[in-house]
C-alpha atoms as one frame of an Amber mdcrd trajectory, in Angstrom:
protein
 143.685  88.625  16.441 141.391  87.864  14.157 142.135  91.249  11.870 146.213
  89.897  11.771 145.457  86.324  11.403 142.841  87.464   8.277 144.854  89.684
   6.839 148.493  88.725   6.930 151.108  91.075   6.259 149.470  93.949   5.152
 148.251  95.693   8.335 151.860  95.935   8.708 153.478  96.842   5.563 154.473
 100.712   5.001 151.813 101.500   2.935 149.308 100.522   4.770 150.506 101.963
   7.816 150.910 105.227   5.776 147.147 105.138   5.046 145.876 104.605   8.217
 147.743 107.340   9.225 146.382 109.826   6.762 143.177 108.384   7.365 143.296
 109.740  10.655 144.923 113.142   9.944 141.519 113.277   7.026 138.918 112.835
   9.725 140.500 116.196  11.015 139.161 117.776   7.347 135.693 117.335   6.560
 135.807 119.239   3.800 138.574 117.152   2.579 136.717 113.798   3.391 134.421
 114.476   0.622 137.061 114.782  -2.065 138.409 110.907  -0.891 138.219 108.141
  -2.623 138.832 104.653  -2.710 139.189 101.419  -4.615 137.932  98.080  -3.259
 140.905  95.733  -3.015 140.257  92.668  -5.014 136.810  93.382  -7.226 137.751
  95.679 -10.217 133.742  95.947 -11.402 132.601  97.728  -8.199 130.920 100.864
  -8.634 133.220 103.643  -7.398 131.968 104.782  -3.779 132.739 108.439  -2.678
 133.472 107.842   1.304 135.918 109.481   3.650 139.076 107.128   4.893 137.452
 107.784   8.294 135.076 106.110   8.016 137.232 103.192   5.925 139.700 102.725
   8.779 139.791  99.568  11.230 136.661 100.057  12.932 134.649  98.094  16.251
 131.750  96.160  14.224 130.251  95.823  17.470 129.273  99.440  18.352 127.582
 101.659  19.059 125.045 100.496  16.326 124.578  96.492  16.077 123.044  95.884
  12.160 121.681  91.637  11.823 120.326  90.836   8.653 117.241  88.354   8.895
 116.462  87.229   5.500 118.596  87.181   2.046 116.398  85.826  -0.976 117.244
  84.219  -2.630 119.984  82.613  -0.911 122.104  81.517  -4.128 121.786  84.213
  -7.140 121.605  83.726 -10.236 122.279  86.003 -13.052 118.260  87.281 -13.819
 117.463  87.545  -9.738 117.362  89.961  -7.550 118.407  90.494  -4.280 116.494
  91.141  -1.892 118.258  91.960   1.875 115.895  92.284   5.541 117.486  93.474
   8.851 117.509  95.811  11.553 119.346  98.670  13.130 119.935  98.283  16.602
 121.752 101.541  18.017 122.898 100.030  20.942 125.102 102.589  22.335 124.743
 105.547  24.741 124.022 108.487  22.330 121.786 109.109  19.196 123.259 108.221
  15.852 122.174 110.869  12.682 122.732 109.902   9.143 122.815 106.862   9.649
 122.608 104.586   6.375 123.235 100.574   5.182 125.397 100.061   2.498 125.211
  96.673   1.021 128.970  96.023   0.574 130.012  93.010  -1.996 133.887  92.109
  -1.169 135.777  89.130  -2.814 134.881  85.923  -4.438 136.308  82.774  -1.102
 138.241  80.697  -2.945 138.623  77.871   0.053 136.082  76.317   1.706 137.979
  77.183   5.528 137.579  80.616   3.940 133.961  80.259   4.042 133.830  79.677
   7.914 136.270  82.384   9.052 133.947  84.984   7.281 131.890  85.475  10.256
 134.994  85.735  13.238 135.868  88.824  12.432 134.552  91.777  14.412 136.072
  94.410  12.575 135.465  96.288   9.693 138.375  96.733   7.268 138.675  98.652
   4.640 138.861  96.922   1.658 138.694  93.780   2.585 134.732  94.570   3.438
 134.171  95.559   0.336 133.015  99.129  -1.797 129.522  99.514  -0.320 127.177
 100.023  -3.429 125.516 102.908  -2.569 122.729 104.849  -4.726 119.411 103.445
  -4.527 120.990 100.537  -3.120 120.570 101.723   0.835 118.988 102.089   3.655
 119.127 105.963   5.434 117.561 106.555   9.118 118.037 110.304  10.260 118.573
 109.615  13.261 118.564 106.592  15.445 117.701 107.309  19.138 119.665 105.136
  21.827 117.786 101.602  22.965 115.847 101.866  19.451 116.042  99.044  16.494
 114.592 100.299  13.128 114.115  97.351  10.241 115.077  97.945   6.431 115.044
  96.021   3.604 117.278  96.881   0.292 116.480  95.286  -3.256 119.902  94.865
  -5.710 119.694  93.223  -9.222 122.369  90.446  -9.418 123.751  92.550 -12.625
 125.107  95.633 -10.093 126.257  93.561  -7.925 129.386  94.273  -9.774 130.152
  89.910  -8.992 132.586  88.068 -11.141 132.891  84.369 -11.936 130.671  82.173
 -10.513 131.832  81.133  -6.462 130.930  82.140  -2.761 131.365  86.059  -1.974
 131.947  87.433   1.071 128.845  89.576   2.014 128.162  92.772   4.278 125.451
  95.067   5.632 126.750  98.217   7.019 125.528 101.064   8.953 127.190 104.199
   8.874 126.275 107.591  10.696 127.897 110.843  12.717 127.711 110.416  16.737
 127.629 113.461  18.772 131.640 113.272  19.757 132.422 113.457  15.989 129.580
 114.764  14.230 131.579 115.930  11.617 132.783 113.048  10.249 130.072 109.828
   8.833 131.519 106.703  10.109 131.298 103.074   9.500 129.117 101.978  13.285
 128.329  98.567  12.687 128.762  95.405  10.259 127.315  92.415  10.018 128.888
  89.567   7.183 127.863  86.791   5.996 128.462  84.929   2.387 126.690  84.668
  -1.256 126.635  81.850  -3.415 126.644  83.217  -7.081 125.628  81.219  -9.578
 125.597  82.391 -13.087 125.077  79.186 -15.584 125.612  76.162 -14.598 128.083
  73.977 -13.021 129.991  71.389 -14.121 129.765  68.772 -12.083 126.212  67.422
 -10.591 126.445  67.262  -6.066 124.330  64.626  -5.072 122.748  65.455  -1.460
 121.665  62.933   1.074 120.125  64.711   4.280 119.445  62.774   7.654 116.432
  63.839   9.523 116.806  62.726  13.394 113.459  62.310  15.206 115.163  61.476
  18.156 113.958  62.952  22.035 115.101  61.943  25.464 113.405  59.188  27.230
 110.389  59.694  28.683 109.003  55.823  30.082 109.854  54.559  32.789 109.590
  50.659  33.347 106.755  50.805  35.564 103.401  49.396  34.414 100.031  48.232
  36.183  98.162  44.733  36.024  96.813  46.221  32.192 100.739  47.147  31.613
  99.460  50.949  31.058 103.089  52.714  31.174 103.686  55.647  33.417 106.139
  58.287  31.811 108.738  60.285  33.826 107.205  63.705  32.351 104.519  65.861
  30.223 107.379  66.874  28.142 106.958  64.545  25.058 103.036  65.871  24.908
 104.983  69.377  24.245 106.847  68.168  21.554 104.163  66.224  19.642 101.791
  69.161  20.539 100.782  71.944  17.120 104.522  74.055  16.948 106.321  71.505
  19.310 110.001  70.181  18.437 108.261  66.979  16.829 105.439  68.366  15.227
 107.465  71.181  13.758 110.053  67.494  12.504 107.458  65.881  11.142 105.388
  68.775   9.018 109.080  70.500   7.923 110.351  66.594   6.669 107.029  66.091
   4.487 107.834  68.563   2.168 111.265  67.816   1.672 113.762  65.142   0.032
 115.278  63.489   3.201 116.486  60.428   4.644 114.776  59.757   7.901 116.095
  58.322  10.835 114.363  57.470  13.936 114.758  55.997  17.606 111.721  53.463
  17.561 111.273  54.550  21.396 109.771  58.348  20.543 107.450  55.687  18.271
 106.354  53.656  21.179 105.970  55.906  23.576 104.108  58.132  21.690 101.726
  54.790  20.705 101.572  54.494  24.163 100.031  57.682  24.374  97.799  57.653
  21.706  96.552  54.781  23.029  95.230  56.557  26.327  95.966  54.600  28.720
  99.073  56.266  30.574 100.145  57.694  33.684 102.195  60.393  34.095 104.607
  60.769  37.098 104.041  64.724  39.103 106.308  66.013  41.110 105.418  64.455
  44.205 105.652  61.524  43.141 102.169  60.454  41.919 100.953  58.921  39.378
  97.669  60.853  37.409  96.231  59.622  34.383  97.005  61.063  30.600  94.063
  63.989  29.274  92.189  62.956  26.446  93.547  66.059  24.893  96.732  64.365
  24.760  96.078  60.904  23.122  94.438  63.049  20.351  97.581  65.209  19.349
  99.533  61.274  19.169  96.934  60.092  16.651  97.704  63.152  15.240 101.602
  62.706  15.383 101.233  59.845  14.051  99.156  60.039  11.371 100.868  62.984
   9.696 104.349  60.640  10.417 102.882  58.187   8.645 101.986  59.794   5.783
 104.851  61.469   5.333 107.398  58.563   5.612 105.335  56.317   3.271 107.911
  55.912   0.130 110.778  57.610   2.207 113.122  55.874   2.993 113.214  54.872
   7.097 116.595  54.391   9.533 116.096  52.390  12.506 118.218  52.919  15.407
 119.035  50.485  17.443 115.440  51.577  20.633 116.180  53.970  23.052 119.095
  55.086  20.742 122.145  53.912  23.277 125.091  55.610  23.086 127.583  53.493
  21.400 130.840  55.549  22.479 129.958  54.857  26.077 128.917  51.029  25.773
 132.883  51.154  23.412 134.835  52.600  26.281 133.167  51.994  29.826 130.343
  49.321  29.106 131.488  46.354  26.721 133.557  44.234  29.540 130.372  44.700
  31.773 128.347  41.682  31.823 126.111  41.395  29.455 126.483  45.041  27.983
 126.579  43.696  24.342 124.034  41.651  24.497 121.294  44.579  25.577 122.632
  46.498  22.273 121.615  43.428  20.009 118.206  42.832  21.912 117.959  47.171
  20.881 118.615  46.382  17.183 116.684  43.710  16.705 113.674  45.023  18.634
 114.580  48.293  16.465 112.263  47.069  13.068 109.279  45.450  14.854 108.748
  48.731  16.494 108.692  50.543  13.348 106.927  48.439  11.167 103.835  48.013
  14.042 103.620  51.015  14.381 104.661  53.001  10.617 103.818  50.614   8.818
 106.995  50.778   6.523 109.760  48.520   7.151 112.914  50.308   7.930 117.127
  49.602   7.501 118.210  48.565  10.639 122.386  48.444   9.634 123.294  52.254
  10.728 125.173  53.160  13.400 125.708  56.725  14.488 127.753  57.459  17.163
 127.586  60.766  18.291 128.462  63.040  16.841 130.328  60.529  14.099 133.533
  60.362  16.292 134.553  57.338  15.735 137.830  54.773  16.816 137.903  51.477
  16.649 136.304  50.168  19.784 133.595  52.138  18.779 133.552  50.539  15.201
 133.501  47.056  16.374 130.863  47.438  19.111 128.766  49.109  16.348 129.752
  45.436  14.831 129.020  43.398  16.798 125.600  44.500  17.858 124.707  43.978
  14.184 125.508  47.456  11.777 127.467  47.000   8.754 127.596  50.790   8.154
 128.832  53.402  10.751 128.033  57.329   9.864 130.758  59.414  10.996 132.117
  62.664  10.508 135.140  63.905   8.300 136.385  65.599  11.187 136.721  61.980
  13.137 137.658  60.339   9.339 140.212  63.198   7.711 141.630  62.936   4.882
 144.468  64.706   3.256 142.282  65.845   0.077 142.385  69.214  -1.689 138.301
  68.112  -2.168 135.947  67.059  -0.671 135.563  63.203  -1.090 131.896  61.141
  -1.297 130.939  59.577   1.858 131.342  56.362   1.589 134.445  54.035   2.268
 135.516  50.562   3.333 137.527  50.635   6.369 137.405  46.527   6.682 135.712
  43.852   8.758 133.206  44.106   6.085 132.285  47.573   7.653 131.335  51.107
   4.912 132.087  53.958   7.334 129.713  57.001   5.679 131.844  60.057   6.414
 128.991  63.298   6.841 130.595  66.198   6.071 131.230  68.281   9.200 130.900
  71.728   7.803 127.434  70.994   6.497 126.163  68.715   9.791 127.563  71.325
  11.765 126.158  74.763  10.249 122.961  74.627  11.799 124.261  74.823  15.579
 123.686  76.954  18.448 120.420  79.618  18.800 118.951  79.736  15.832 115.591
  81.681  16.554 116.758  84.942  16.190 116.452  85.520  12.676 119.328  86.543
  11.891 120.843  83.628  13.540 118.855  81.779  11.111 120.073  83.699   8.502
 123.646  83.145   8.646 123.485  79.611   9.210 121.840  78.601   5.481 124.057
  81.268   3.947 126.630  79.329   5.749 124.934  76.316   4.312 123.868  76.587
   0.422 127.648  78.530   0.715 129.668  75.577   1.765 127.297  73.172  -0.764
 128.582  74.873  -3.903 131.756  75.157  -2.677 132.095  70.985  -2.544 130.920
  71.663  -6.330 133.271  74.048  -7.278 136.259  72.037  -6.708 136.823  69.866
  -9.457 134.078  68.614 -12.469 133.462  65.554 -10.622 129.901  64.400  -9.552
 130.454  63.063  -6.002 127.463  62.472  -2.694 127.766  64.202   0.147 125.725
  62.702   3.328 125.101  66.300   6.034 124.243  64.507   9.614 123.297  67.295
  11.701 123.056  67.423  15.553 120.359  64.530  17.308 117.805  66.730  18.923
 117.877  69.907  16.529 114.947  72.841  18.021 111.905  73.691  16.079 114.724
  76.965  14.911 117.177  74.538  14.212 115.009  72.119  11.917 112.987  75.662
  10.332 116.579  76.642   9.309 117.633  73.169   7.958 114.214  73.168   5.933
 115.482  76.500   4.513 118.130  75.691   3.375 117.296  72.262   1.566 114.447
  74.177  -0.464 117.021  77.053  -1.485 119.428  73.839  -1.867 117.312  72.095
  -4.391 115.764  76.216  -6.723 119.704  75.953  -7.085 121.137  73.995 -10.067
 124.565  72.025  -8.916 122.532  69.523  -6.296 120.590  66.679  -6.634 119.456
  64.945  -3.085 119.411  61.525  -2.774 119.148  58.675   0.102 121.387  57.120
   2.094 121.087  53.874   0.821 122.313  55.199  -2.444 125.173  57.320  -1.287
 126.265  54.137   0.333 126.142  52.462  -2.912 128.383  54.393  -4.857 132.171
  53.954  -6.264 134.797  55.037  -3.333 136.730  57.732  -4.073 140.482  55.420
  -3.571 142.313  58.835  -2.680 140.265  58.574   0.720 141.145  57.677   3.410
 139.597  54.470   5.218 141.694  54.287   8.547 139.871  54.511  11.458 141.806
  57.380  13.684 142.596  55.418  17.108 141.097  55.712  20.721 143.012  58.336
  21.683 142.557  60.445  19.090 138.808  60.208  20.713 137.649  64.021  21.690
 138.320  64.513  25.535 135.161  66.596  25.574 133.015  64.040  24.092 134.947
  61.687  26.379 133.834  63.706  29.441 130.276  63.291  28.853 130.408  59.872
  28.764 127.923  56.969  31.126 130.591  56.051  33.598 131.783  52.048  34.494
 129.462  51.802  36.912 126.335  52.613  35.275 126.304  49.800  32.915 127.650
  48.057  36.483 124.054  49.107  37.882 122.477  47.825  34.745 124.043  44.349
  35.004 122.908  43.740  38.351 119.563  45.006  37.556 119.375  42.080  34.739
 120.881  40.327  36.682 117.676  40.297  39.570 115.441  40.311  36.378 116.895
  37.061  35.267 116.142  35.460  38.637 112.768  37.027  38.696 111.631  36.143
  35.649 112.039  32.538  36.030 109.075  32.175  38.578 106.291  34.601  36.438
 104.331  32.032  34.283 103.704  35.583  32.012 106.925  36.897  31.951 106.569
  38.863  29.277 104.453  41.188  31.044 107.821  42.158  33.255 110.554  41.296
  31.309 109.367  43.593  27.969 108.991  47.128  29.895 112.119  46.393  31.750
 114.531  45.548  29.129 113.496  47.971  26.847 113.916  50.628  30.515 117.417
  49.332  29.956 117.860  50.290  26.506 116.901  53.666  27.610 118.764  53.250
  30.669 121.933  53.849  27.597 120.523  56.129  25.731 123.053  59.438  24.405
 120.385  61.892  25.964 121.482  60.763  28.180 124.477  63.190  28.058 124.924
  66.104  30.305 122.639  64.548  32.063 124.504  62.413  34.306 122.571  62.639
  37.890 119.383  62.489  35.950 120.322  59.016  34.660 121.536  57.539  37.721
 118.234  59.054  38.911 117.126  56.562  35.894 118.716  53.745  36.708 118.425
  53.681  40.490 114.702  53.615  39.859 114.842  51.427  37.712 115.929  48.906
  39.718 114.435  49.814  42.682 111.053  49.114  40.795 111.904  46.087  39.833
 113.129  45.553  43.639 109.577  46.158  44.991 108.041  43.713  42.061 110.294
  40.728  43.169 109.009  41.730  46.355 105.356  40.731  46.206 106.417  36.987
  46.399 107.689  36.582  49.835 107.313  34.747  53.203 104.552  35.625  55.753
 106.437  36.131  59.421 105.815  34.074  61.671 105.980  34.118  65.794 106.719
  31.443  67.768 104.742  28.301  67.109 104.732  25.343  69.924 103.956  21.573
  69.862 101.704  19.580  72.335 103.125  15.817  71.283 105.764  14.351  70.101
 104.778  15.480  66.767 103.214  18.484  65.015 102.494  19.917  61.539 103.736
  23.816  61.114 102.203  26.059  58.078 104.796  28.621  56.278 102.634  30.699
  54.141 104.139  32.083  50.805 101.883  35.474  49.918 101.677  36.614  46.517
 100.800  39.775  45.752 101.874  39.989  41.889  98.692  40.191  39.173 100.392
  36.530  38.062 101.240  33.565  39.219 104.127  32.297  40.010 105.431  29.052
  39.525 109.013  27.115  39.806 109.876  27.771  43.612 111.048  25.823  46.280
 109.970  26.707  49.842 112.811  25.200  52.818 112.430  24.369  55.985 115.369
  23.757  58.008 116.001  22.738  61.828 118.853  24.357  63.584 119.185  21.789
  65.570 118.397  18.556  64.226 119.018  16.326  67.108 116.247  18.295  69.343
 113.914  18.690  66.533 113.382  17.204  63.127 111.497  17.898  59.036 110.046
  15.069  57.854 112.658  13.138  60.083 115.536  15.211  58.496 117.493  18.422
  59.147 115.207  20.131  56.398 112.614  19.093  54.177 111.499  21.367  51.147
 108.360  21.526  48.799 107.773  22.696  45.221 104.775  25.487  45.272 102.976
  27.494  43.074 100.694  30.627  43.998  98.397  32.308  41.627  97.835  35.590
  41.310  97.477  38.326  44.087  97.209  34.859  46.816  98.564  33.515  50.144
  99.629  29.315  49.623 101.026  27.633  52.848 102.453  24.866  52.738 102.622
  22.326  56.221 105.716  20.667  57.133 105.883  17.647  59.820 108.285  17.773
  62.243 108.989  15.747  65.735 111.081  16.409  68.571 112.758  14.790  70.906
 113.585  17.437  74.102 111.406  20.797  75.767 112.154  24.192  74.424 112.854
  25.999  71.823 114.559  24.895  68.314 114.833  28.202  65.907 114.041  26.815
  62.071 114.596  28.873  58.681 112.014  28.810  56.231 113.433  29.918  52.772
 111.832  30.174  49.085 114.222  28.670  46.204 114.100  28.888  42.434 114.563
  25.657  40.928 118.085  26.268  39.871 119.286  26.389  43.784 119.332  29.956
  43.983 118.201  31.539  47.071 114.686  34.304  46.511 113.834  36.806  48.737
 114.433  36.974  52.455 114.655  33.876  54.828 111.437  33.781  57.667 113.283
  32.117  61.237 110.803  31.345  64.143 111.508  29.172  67.119 108.924  25.516
  67.582 109.407  24.906  71.296 107.933  20.962  72.931 105.954  21.910  75.948
 104.699  17.680  76.305 107.205  14.795  77.219 106.824  12.138  73.687 106.386
   9.148  73.775 110.149   8.753  72.902 111.341  10.578  75.893 109.343   8.193
  77.783 110.051   4.982  76.347 114.043   5.863  77.241 112.794   6.811  81.172
 110.842   3.975  80.800 114.338   2.221  79.792 116.253   3.943  82.871 113.914
   2.669  85.363 113.543  -1.089  84.243 117.555  -0.985  84.276 117.496   0.268
  87.973 114.284  -2.246  89.272 116.552  -5.367  87.347 119.808  -3.973  89.165
 118.254  -3.305  92.135 116.451  -7.308  92.107 119.515  -8.606  91.163 121.280
  -7.290  94.654 118.857  -8.842  96.576 119.128 -12.221  95.291 122.184 -12.281
  95.920 122.907 -10.558  99.200 119.892 -13.767 100.311 121.794 -16.415  98.274
 125.214 -14.876 100.923 122.688 -14.921 103.762 122.008 -18.627 103.111 125.572
 -19.683 102.625 126.831 -17.772 105.983 123.637 -20.219 107.722 124.809 -23.647
 106.056 128.133 -22.580 106.909 127.028 -21.943 110.858 124.544 -24.594 111.073
 127.758 -27.588 110.078 130.064 -25.566 112.167 127.422 -26.338 115.519 127.204
 -30.118 114.271 130.934 -31.087 114.493 131.027 -29.162 118.316 128.447 -31.500
 119.042 130.343 -34.188 118.414 133.397 -33.256 119.984 132.076 -31.778 123.507
 130.691 -35.101 125.872 128.693 -31.958 127.296 125.781 -31.759 124.554 123.229
 -30.031 126.479 125.165 -27.078 125.223 124.953 -25.060 128.043 128.746 -24.643
 128.375 128.575 -22.210 124.854 126.963 -19.744 127.478 130.474 -19.499 129.408
 132.911 -19.965 126.189 133.246 -17.047 123.767 131.690 -17.445 120.575 134.513
 -18.128 118.004 132.617 -17.936 114.906 131.134 -14.502 116.038 134.813 -13.167
 116.265 136.230 -14.351 112.980 132.952 -12.723 110.788 132.491  -9.952 112.576
 135.613  -7.186 112.133 134.552  -4.928 114.517 133.687  -7.213 117.387 130.092
  -6.095 118.137 129.228  -9.715 117.842 126.696  -8.380 114.779 126.361 -10.207
 111.512 127.316  -8.576 108.354 124.636  -9.761 105.195 126.703 -10.235 101.808
């Protein structure tokens, strides 16, 4: 498919088919093969070389021999240079190859930047397209290449013998030919490696000003944890490997010190190394313990900071927001979550201070750099809301319909400037560049693309290169080699990022920010999700409730604030599980700190009188004091038990660090038996703090109030009995008086006043007062 794409219509022409068939016939006629000579396509200056047609047919370059180009010097060839190509030939097959030979093959000039990108995509050798072999003394020969064996080679050729035409970028290849046991009569091209070669015989007519961003960014290393001495705790020991001699960050500083670049630094990296340099830090182990940092690592941290300070002196430094927050994730998933934009603003606000305090240089904080330069309106808005008025994007995001590459700076509305990095230059150093052949190809591609930009017009332009955020040591080495070679050329001069921004924008360049629907889906899949920002917001709310009771809140607020900045870091992409663990650990640690201020559990309390004091104890296990708390004690049954004569009572408290404090409440019981009371801490704004403690208060004696109530009841009963007694006595007295009166009246009417007749007559008065007819009186 690649072959068909590269040569549209050519391979299907009748002449080409005839040539292919003729080559196949001649492959069986070794005596004639040496007389067949084919011209190179597209390069009249090439020296003729006698090559068998069978060897020049379309063949697989992937085997059985592979050839690597480990070094091409110089990377840009001028008319007085001598080109040296070094590499390795490896027999990847199962049969030995005899009469092997490595040839250099200059090809055609590449007219477009896209054709430069397409050179390495073809895997087959094609006659004419890959150019003719130089031959002569410009070869490397091997009598025999055994299977699985590699052999180095090095070929030199003066520039004037390359046969190149006018200034430009040329395809260039190294092929290896030989004979196999299957076809010992025919020499065949058994492998090929292509690259590109900038050819500059004279001074170019225009100049390209190149800005290269040099990022010092790493993964998240520090947790939110500290101790009473504010000793930070690291997630692991990986940072020490990065800053150790030969480590990734160490190589970035060493190489950058020799280059004309703009440093782009995450302040969190500086803060982490600075904490190590102080010596008082701890590192988590796999079993969850923490161990102190070593003296060796402290020495390495101080050495790295000293080297970086010297490297950035008098250089331009751009400080990213603290922790390198993922702007795209914030824009797409977090901006509507409470507090997210505030975290972003805080990360920008502390960036300059952090860089200044450690490196003693004043950085620029007005740049935003979304992942891979992908831009949409939401990302732009989030970036500007955080204080950035310049957004580093990429040409594959803010695309132009132009035949040339315009300058980087351009206005995109709202006072915001887009700094459009060139996509092909910016992605030239991705992939595994630990192998010399891959590094060489990356360097040559970068130089060719840069030279091609200059060749497009006679107009000077400003080009920005924004490579991957965290280059490996080998990628950084390739970047440095490319910049060194670029400096040796005459078409490009270095400039800072601020100088690129100040250049006059190209009026024909696009200033339209692509819609959110155009944002790459591959990048969107790796973003932090909304629940990540909600978890951060929950932690922040907990921190806000906790901080108001602290006497030294900065000891807690600062490390947790920076930890939440790190929780939004770009470095969590492709590590969603680790990102979730980090957020959970931050929240769990904050919960643990907040729980250090708590109420001590109480058992049942007994009252031995009608009133007593009930103590409630607040414990503070923090190293700093707490204040602004209110302790409230509430009775669940105030009719039986009151707190200071009410349902509840509260008292303000403060507790020194690592101390406990008891608060006494006056209670009064109105009845025997238990009543549950609840103790709860509150902040001054009325928010409950921590868990409540419930316990029973039991009254074991009758109180004075109860005695008064009982006494009153007895008195009422006594008075009621006395009243009944007096009423009955009065009624009896009346009855006696009435009886006496009746008796007197009867004596006056009866002549027998002696009273004897009374024994013979019934007592009618008794019958009238005794309904039961028993003759007994009834007391009333």
